[in-house]
N, C-alpha and C positions, 0 to 999 in steps of 0.2 A: 635684376632687382627684385623681390619675392615680390607678387602680388595679393595684397591681402585688408583684412578688414582695416579699413580706413584710404586704404590707395583709391584714386582716382577708377573708376570703370573705364575699361580697356571698349576702341570703337566697335559696329556690328560690322568686320566685312568681309560678306559672303555670298556666295555665286548667286540664286535664287532665291526666293519667295516660293513655297510651296503651296503656305495657308496662310490667308492675310493680307493686311497692307506689307509693304517693304518696311524699315523702322530707321531710318536715317538718323537719329540719335538720340538722347535721353534726354526727356524733356522735363526741366525742374519742379516740381512738385508731386511726380509720379514716382510710388516703383517698381522696380520691373525687376521680375523674377527668369534668368537666361539659363536654361535649363541644356545642357550636352547628352544625348541619346544617339540611339544606334538600332538599326533592327535586328541585328545579332543580339543583346540587351534584352536580355528578360526581364530581370527588375527593372527595366524603361517602362514595360508598360504599367504596370502598378506606377509609377511613378506619374510618368502623364495624364493618367485616369486621375489623379490626386490630385496635378494641377490646375486639370479640368472643372472640379468642385471648391478647387483658392480661386481660379478664376472668378465666377460666377460669385462666389461667399463675398470678392471685397473688389470687385467693378468698380460699383459706385462710390470707393475710396482711394479712386485710381489705381488702380494693380495693371501693371503690364506685361503678359507671360509671353517667354520667348523662346520655342522651343527650337536650338540647332543640332543639326544633322552633319556634323563633321569627321567621322570615323566610321563611313558606308565601305562595306567587303566589297566592290561589283569591280570588272574589269575595264569597264568605262563611266566613266558620270554622267553618262543619259542612261548605263544600266540600271545606274547606283537609284539618281532620281525616280527612274517605273520602279521600281522596287521599293521605297522609301514612298511613294507617292500610294502606291497598292497597302502597303503596311500601315498607316496610320490610318486609312479608309477602314482596313478588317479590324484594327484594335480599339480603333476610338472614333466611330462612327459622330459622335458628339463631338467632336474636339471645336474650342470656343477660343485657339487664342493663335496666334503666330505659329508658322512651323518654315526655319530656313534652313537652306542647303548648302555645304562646300564642300568643295572634295580637295581644294586647293592646299590646306595646309593651313593657313592663316587665322581661322578661326581656333586654331588648337595651338598657334603658335601666340596669338593675345592674349587669352582666354587659361587656358589648360595645361600647358609648359610653367609661365614661370609663376602661377599663383601654386603649384606641387598636387595639382589635383591625380591622380593617376587612375580615377577610375569612374567608369559612369553608368549610369545618370551621374551626375553632377550638378548641384545648384549654387548659383551665384545671386544673391540679391542687393539690389543697386537700391540707395538711398534716394530722399527724395533731394536730395543738391549732387547726386550724377557718384557718389563712393562707395562701393564693396561696404556692405554690413554681413554680410554673412557667402559661405562658403563650406558649402556639406552636401548633408544626406537630406532629399527632399525631403522624404519622408519627417524631420523634424522641425519644419516650418511652420507648422501649427503652429505649438509654442513660439516660435523666433518672430512669424509676422507680423504679431499684434504690435510687439516690442519694437519693427521695424517700422512699423506706422506711424506710432506716437514718438519716435527720437530718440526712444528707455535701451537701446539694444548695441547702438555699433558700438559705444562709448563704457557701458556693462564691463564690469571686473568677470562676467559670467562666457560675454562675449569673449574676449581678449584673451583671458585665459584655453576657452574651445579653440580657437583659431594658433595659439602658440603649439596645444598638445595635436592640435592637422598637421601643421608644419613638420615637430620632428616625427611626428608616423611616418608620414611620405616619402619624407627627407629622402631615404635611402635608394626607396622601389624608384621615384621621382630620376635619382643620381644614373642607377641602372640603365633607364628606358634612356634616357639619353644617350646611354653609353650605346643601347642598341642599336638605338633609332638609323644615323649611316647605314647600318649590317643589315635590316629591315627592306628600308629604301632601295641598298642595291639589290638584297635577295629579289624583294617584289616585281621588279624593273628587270630582271634577270628571267623571273618565271612568266612575266608578260608575255619575253621574246621567246621564251620558250629554251633559253639557253641554257640550261640544265647546268655544263662546267661553272660559269661561273657562280647560278646559285650554290651547287655545291661550295663555292670558295671561299665567296660569303660565308654560308653560313658555318663554313668551320674555322674560319674566324672567328666569328661567333661563339661557336664551341670552348675556342681557347682561351676567349676575354672569362669567358660566364658558363662554364663547365656543367654549372648544377640545372642549367635552365632549361628546364624542361621541354619547351617550346623549340629553344636552337636543337635538340638532341629528338626530337618528334618531326621540323621537317630534316635532320639529317637523313634519317632513316627512312621517309618517305619519300626522298626524291630518287636515293641507293636502291630501293626498291621498285618504286610504282610508277619515277617517271623515267629516268638511268637504265630499270632496268637491266643491273649489274648482281646478278644474284649470288658470286661469290663474296667479292666486299661486302652486300645485302644480310650477308649469314653471318658473317664475322661482325658484322652493326649490332643486327640482332640477338645474338648471341651474350655479347656483352651487354644491353640494355638489358637481356631478361637477369642477369648475374648482377648487374649493378640494380636495379629492380626491386629483386627480393634482399639483395644486401639490405639495398636502403627501409626495407621493411612499409614500402610504399604503395598505396591501393592507386594514388593516379598514374603512378608509374608504370604499374603490372597494365593496368588497364587500359596505358595507351599501347604499351604493349602488343596487350590483344588486340588491338583495334587494327596492327600492323598485320598483323599473322592471320584476321578473321572477319572485319569490318567487309563486309559481302559489296561497298564500295572500292573496296579495291581488288586488283586485281593478282590472285595467288599462283595461276595454275605454273608458273617458271621458278616457282621456290619449294629448294625440294621436300615435299613430301612429310618424311620421314622425321628429319628437324622443324617442322615447323608443326604436326604434330607432337613433338616431346618436349615442343617449348611452349605450346599450349594448353601442356598441362600440368606443366609444372609449375606457372603462370597462375592455372585453373587453382591449382589447390590450396596455393599460399594464399590467393585471393579470400577464398574461402576461408581460410585461416585466421588472417588477419580479421575475416567480418563472416564470423560462423553464423548457419542458417537458424541454431537457436538466439544467438546476441540482439538486444538491442539497437535501432542502429539504421541509417536506411540503407536499402539494398537495392534500387534502382541505378545507380551511379553504374555499377561493377557489375550486377549479377549479368544484367541483359549481355554484354561482351564474353564473361561466362559461359553462360548460356549457349552460346552461336559457337565455342568452341566445343562443346558438351554432344549440341546436335550434327555437326560436321564430321564429330568420331562417331558419329553413329548413336550415341546412350539418348534418343529421343525423352524416355521418361526422366533422365535429372535435366532435360534441357528445359522443359515441359514446368516443370519443379521451379525451377528456380526463376524461370517468367514469373509466376504465380506467386512468388516471393517479393521480388521488384515489385510488382503490381499491391502488394497487403503492403508494403511500405510507406505505399503511397497513403496509405490511411494509419500509421503508428503513432505510439509514440510522441515522438517530434516533430512538429508541426509544418508541411510540406506549402510552400506559398502558392494560394490558386494559379497564381501565371504559371507559376515549372510545373507542377500536376496537369493543368489543361493542355499543355505541352507536351509532357511526357508519354499522355494515358495512352491518344491513338495508338502508337506506335508499337508502345509495349502489348495491347491487345488485339493489335493485328499480326503480333509476330506469333501470342500464344495461340491467336488461333490458326495460325498455318503448322505452328509447331501438332496442334492437336487434329489437327482433320476436321474441327467442327466449331462453331462459332461459340465464340468470348465474351460475354458481359460483364460488365464492373460497376455497379449500380448502373443509370440509367444508358449508358453507350454501353452498344454490341462492337464487334465485326465480324465477319465473315471469311473462309479464307480464299484467299487469292494469289493461285499458281505464281504470279509472276513478283511478288512482290517477298523481301524489297529490291528492289535491281541499284536504288544509290537512297535506302534510307535517310534519313536524316541523325546527322551526329546527337550527342547529349550536348545539351547548350552551354555556352557556359559559367565556370563559376560565377555566383552571385556578386560574386569581389570582381566588376573587369577592369582590364589591365586598356587604360589609354596608350595604343603606340603597338603595341604588342604585333608581331607577323601572326597572321594567326594562320 
């Protein structure tokens, strides 16, 4: 049965509470917001800070906000808790509501999966009588919450239409995630044991089931190249990836391929250099054709990957130019969320300083060259529409 507005709110079944007192049940007469978040989710920071404001604004009206971290990405639960605790302290030092941690998957089974919620952050508003009044984007709560408090929202035509639209939009992706979940579980268990043969078998099953899934395809290439070190098979996988990425005219697929070939976090010493640079050249030229330097549009997602190819191939000036364009696009005509900008800017500036061999500045922030940077730089953050349950 689909969890939707008018449904009774599921229970809270978590491993531990990192902030605030444990919540055992929803008390009649109070309104609750249950927010699903994760440390790897860039939009979750803005949502969390917004919830701090809502908790303060409506605390005297009986609002209780509950944050739930149920999708942490770490080898062990202890490491996940430690990472979450540090992240909460860094990103939201004025946190004024509960935060729960669950690594068992129970909260996702009770809330996210039956509601067909496919991404985080996702907010659930629980009405005064313990029923679901809203499921969706945290930033829409400013309009919805007053109506939840006065009891008019849940039964309104507008609320029902919005929930019907949400379910119709999310259902195909939710079904896809349900198909992928057992494959992802088997893959992640094998990776934890460094059983690369079993991991590869799981990913190959995923590709047979969903050949257009970029996550499965990326995991396949990464396994063969960087875990199994099978360069013969890896060369064939990458050649096929490059052909398909270019045929699709997909910037995302092309950047993912470039990362496998040139990202400093990966070991490329055993990859045939002639083929690697030929593929890098082909991908880079196509990315610059799809997202031309003179055209409007964001450069900060793809240009750093292209710059790495040019820098490693010896064209330092071109690499510098591309990083500078990526930096400029952070202040371009299309607004970039403050949290995303805050995430990207340090690495872009550091890369520019290293490429130029001198201090680089963007506004008030500056970086000096570092000889050993980056050993393992941060990857670009996930898409702003995060997918719950995807193997990463």
